[in-house]
Structures are given as structure tokens and as C-alpha cells.
N, C-alpha and C positions, 0 to 999 in steps of 0.2 A: 496492524493499523499503521497510519501515519498521523502526524502532528502538524499544527500549523506551520512549523520550520522545516519538515520534510518527512521522510519516511522513517518508520520507527527503526530501533536498533535490530540490526541482523539482516534487514531487507537490502536485497540489491538497490544500487544508485545508477540510475542511468545517466552516463556522462556523455556531453557533447562529442559527437566524432570529429577526430581531427580533420582539418582540410586536405584533401587529397592532392598531392603533389603531380606534376607531370602534366602531358598534354590532355589526359583524359578526365582532367577535374572539372567540377560544374563551373560554367562561366559566371562571373559576377553578374548579378541582377542590374539592368539599365536603369539610370534615372534620368529624368528630362534636364538637359543640359540648362545651365543658368541663363536666364535671359531668353529661353526659347519660345517661339511664336505660341499663341494659345491654340488649342483644338477647338474650332468652333463646329458644332453639330447643326446642320441646317434641316430643319423639320418640316416636311410639306403637310398638307391637309389641315383642316379646321381644328385648331387647338382645343383642349379640353383636360379634365383632370386624367383620363387615361392616357392620352399622349403625352403629357408632361411626365407621369410617373414611369412610361416607357422611355423616355428620352432620358431621364434622369438615371435610370438603371444602366443604360447604354454608357453613358459619361462615367457612372460609377466604376463599371468594369474597365472601361479604359484607364482611369486614374490608377486602379488596383494593379494594373500590368505595367504602368510606368510611373512610379512615385515621382511627385514634384511636378506632373503634368496640370497645366491650367486649361481645363475643359469647360466649354460655356455652350449653351443652347440659344440658337435663334430661330424664331419661327417665321415661315413664308407668309402666313397669315395671322401675324400676332397683332395684339390690340395695345401693346405699350405698357399696358397696366399689369395684368397677370402673366402676359405672355409676349415678352420683347420681340421685337422684328429683328431679323438678320443684320439689317443696315446699323440699328441702334447698338446691338451687341458688339459689332465690329468697332464701331465708332468708340465705345466705352472701353474695349480692349487697348485701343491706340492711346487713348487718354492715360490708361492705367501704366502702359509702358513708358510713356513719356514722363509722367510723375515719379516712376521709380528711378528713372534715369536723372531727373533733376536732384532727386533727393539724395542719391548717390553722390553727385557732384557737390551738394551742399555740406555733406560730412567728410568730404575729401578722401573718398574711397577710390578715386581714380579708375572708376567703370568707364569702359569703351562706350560710345554712342552705339546704340542697337542699331544693327543693319539686318536686311532682309525683310522677309514679310512679318508683317503684325500679327497674322493668324494663317492657319490653314483650315479651309472650310471643307467639311466632309459632308457630303447629302446622305440623309437616311434614307437611301434608296436601295433595293437588292439589285436592280438591273438598271440599264439606262432607259430614261424617260425624258426625251427630248424636250418636250413641253415644260416639264418641272425644272430640268436642269437649265433652261435658257431664264426661268423666274429667278433661280439661285444665283445665276451669272449677272443678272441685272441687278439684283439686290447688292451684290458685291461691288459693282460699278457704283451704284448710289451710294453707298457708304463713303465713297472717296477715300478707302484704306487700302493700304498696300495688303493684299491677301492672295494666298493661293488656292485655287479650287481644284478638288480631286474630283476623279470619276465616281461613279456609284461602286458599291461594295462588291458586286459580283460581275461575272461568275467567278466562283472559287470553290473548293472542296469542302471547305467549312460550312457552306450553304447547304450543300447535300447533306451534309450531317445534320444540320439543323432541321431540314425538311423530312428526314428520316425519323428524327426525334418526334417531330409533331404528328407524323402520320400513326407512330407507334403509340403515341398517348391517346390517339383517338380510337385506338383498336383497327387501324387499319392497315397495319404493318407489323410484322414481328420486330421486337425491340433488338434482337441479336441474332443474326443469320447463321452464326457458329452453333447455337443451340438447336437441337433436335426437337423443337415443338412448333406447333402452329397456331395461329391466330385465326378462330373460326369466320372473322369479319374481315380478313386480310383481302386487300385488293388484288387483283391479277392484271391491272392496267392503271396507269398514274396519269391524270390531266394535270400539268404544272401550269398554272393560271398566272400571268403576268399583266401589267399594263405598261403603256409605252409606245405601242405599235409593233411594226415587223421587227425593227432593231432589238426590241426588249424580248420579242418572241424568239429570237435567234441566239440572243445571250443566255436566256432561260434555258434553251435547249442544250447548251453547253453543261450547264450544272445538271440537266435533266439526264444527260448520259451518265454522270457520275451517279446520280441517285439510282438510275436503272442497274448499274454495276453492284451497288450494294444490297438492292432488293431483288435483283434477279427477275423482275418483270419490266414489261414496256413502259416507257415515260414518253409522252409528247407533250409538247408545250403549245399553250394557246392564249389568246389575248381576251382579257376581260372587257377591254374597252373597242372591241370589233363585233359588230352583231354576228352571231351564227359561227364564231370561232371556236366557242367551246363545245357547242353541238356537233358541229363538224369533226373535231378531233374525237370526241366521245364515239361517234359513229365509226370513224377509221379504227379506233382499238377494239370496237366490238366486231367490226368485220374481219379483223385479223385474230380474233380467237378470244379475246378478253371479255369476260362476262360481269365481273364484279369491279366495278371502277372507282376510283377515289380522285377528290380534287384536292390538290395541294397548293395552296397560295403562294406564290413566288413573291410575297410582298412582307414588308416589316409590319405594316398595319396603318399607319397615320395617312398614307398616300392614297386611300380609297375608303370609301363608304363600305363599312362591314356587311351591310345588308346585299351589296352587290355579289360577295361571295355566296351567300346561301341561295341567291337567285339563280346564280350560275351553276351551283349543284343541282338545284332543282331543274334547270335546263337540261343537265346532263344526266338526269336519272340516277344521282349517286350521292356519297355521302361525303363530306368536306373535313378536312384538317383546320387547326387554327393557323393564323397567319403566324410568321416567324416570331414577331414580337420581340422582346428583349433578350433572347437567347444569348448565352455568353458569346457565341461566336460572332455575334453583330459587334459588340464592343471590341474584341479582339481586331476584326477586320476595319473597324473605323479607325483604330489606333494604328494598324499596319499601313493604312492610307496616309495617316499623318507622318509617320516615321520614314516612310518611303520618300515623301516630299521634301523631307529635311535630309535624307541621305544618312538615317540612323539606321543601324541593321537591329530590327527587334528580333526577339526568340519566339514570339508567338505567330499564329496564323499561318504556319507552315504546311498546311494540309491536314486533312482529317483522319484519325484512325477509324477503321471501320468497326462499327457496331458489333 
């Protein structure tokens, strides 16, 4: 038995392993540089409790990956009460940075005047959606704050991993292709549903190729916001031999009405997985966009291991 002060007498005590010397030792974890810009997550769609919980989980993941990170949330369609708009969040970040600098001068800390962007704005989008990205860019300009805007999160191998997990959670794909068991409802053709027009479909197709390699089934991208696109891709898959289709939303969630996913699945005559949501890869990719913009070399988001 053990006691409040440690293991009982005679039991082995696990000691911390000494730091491994040489070039094979583990690198020290990164921390946000002092005075680093804030990461501001730009959240599209109509805000609500579910959207806020999703966004908070994403920034929580980012903070856990980079201690000291100042991560904030700005909504494209906020109301300034419960859901602050992107321009107001950027303005507040600028005020905070100025106040910190003035405070350091007052106490004689000798801090250098901050340089570079006040914030790095990361759109909460799996793929390029020009209409939404234009709105994010305009909101940054309206704030009159020096901020850097990144691209959407994908395409990326980690998104293929996330799609695989969501399909397996819905019983539409094997959780691990290395194990010799089958799922009775597993799909033999995947429709990857995106929004944002033809450019978004092409970007989703890149992630779709990675997903196809994981599942060993055909994957084709289609546009939820183009009439007939989902049904057309479903017909192509069936004509090529796929009989049991599944729809995988290449979406994080807030950017589109969830009812459209169900309607698209009904149009294609198949089951649908959940949107990506706050899957851990989303937070890691948001952080990777931030660190890349600042020239920091993160140790995450390097590509997905095969399930």
C-alpha cells in the first residue's frame, strides 16, 4: 500500500529519467515568445452556444500546444455582447499590447517598443471559401489594426485523419485499416462535401486523395453550395462500382447550416458523418498557421499517422 507521503516501504520508487544527452534527445517544448502577437480565431457563421464551445475548444488546444499563447476569438457575425466581432477583438488586442508596453516603461523595465503585427488572424475554415475570406479580410481592414491574415487550415494530412475518425465514429469506415475486421456499414465510396465553390472543391480533392489512401476506397469532392454537385458525384461513384456511399463534410461546422448536410446526404441517398468540429487536429493546424506566420518552428501538425 502507499501512504500520503509516497509508496510503502519496500516498494520500488519510480524516479524521473535523466535528460537524454546528445542529438537524439527530445527537443525542449516551445513557448510563445514574450510580446508575441495574439492568435485571433476568425469564426464564421451565426454564433451560438455550440459555435462558442467549438471555438473555445480549438483555442484551448492551441494554448496547450504553445504555453503562453494569447488566443482570442472573433466572430464574423458577432453582436458585441456575447459574441465579440473580429474588429473589436483586434482593437482590444492592440489596446492590451499598448497598455503592457506603457506599464513596462512606467516600472523601468526597459522593454523595447513592440514591433510587427498585433495579431495573426486564422480563419476557422477547413478549405478556401473566397466569400468568407473576403469578409474576414474586410473585418481586419475595418479594425485599423496591424494584423496578419493566414490561409484556411487545409488541405492537410491531419484533416484526412480527422475525416477518417468522423467516418469511423459514424460506423462508415474501419477505425484501423491494419486490423483485419470489417464494419458492416462501411462505405465503399466517399463524397467529400465542401463549400466555397470550385476552388474549395479542388482543395478538398487534395485531402480526399489522402483520405482515399487511408481507406482504400474512392473519394470524390463535391460542393454543398452548388446545385446538383452532390448528386452528380454520387452518380459518378455508383457508375464506377461503389454501392454503399457516405458523405463526409469537409467542414468544421459553423460555416454552414447543419441541416444542409442532412439534405445533401438525402439527395445522394447515403448516410453522413459529423462535421470535423473541435477535433484536436483543428487546434493544431490553427496554431501551425500562427507559428508559420511568425517564423516559429512548431513540433506539431507535421502530418498524420495512419490509423
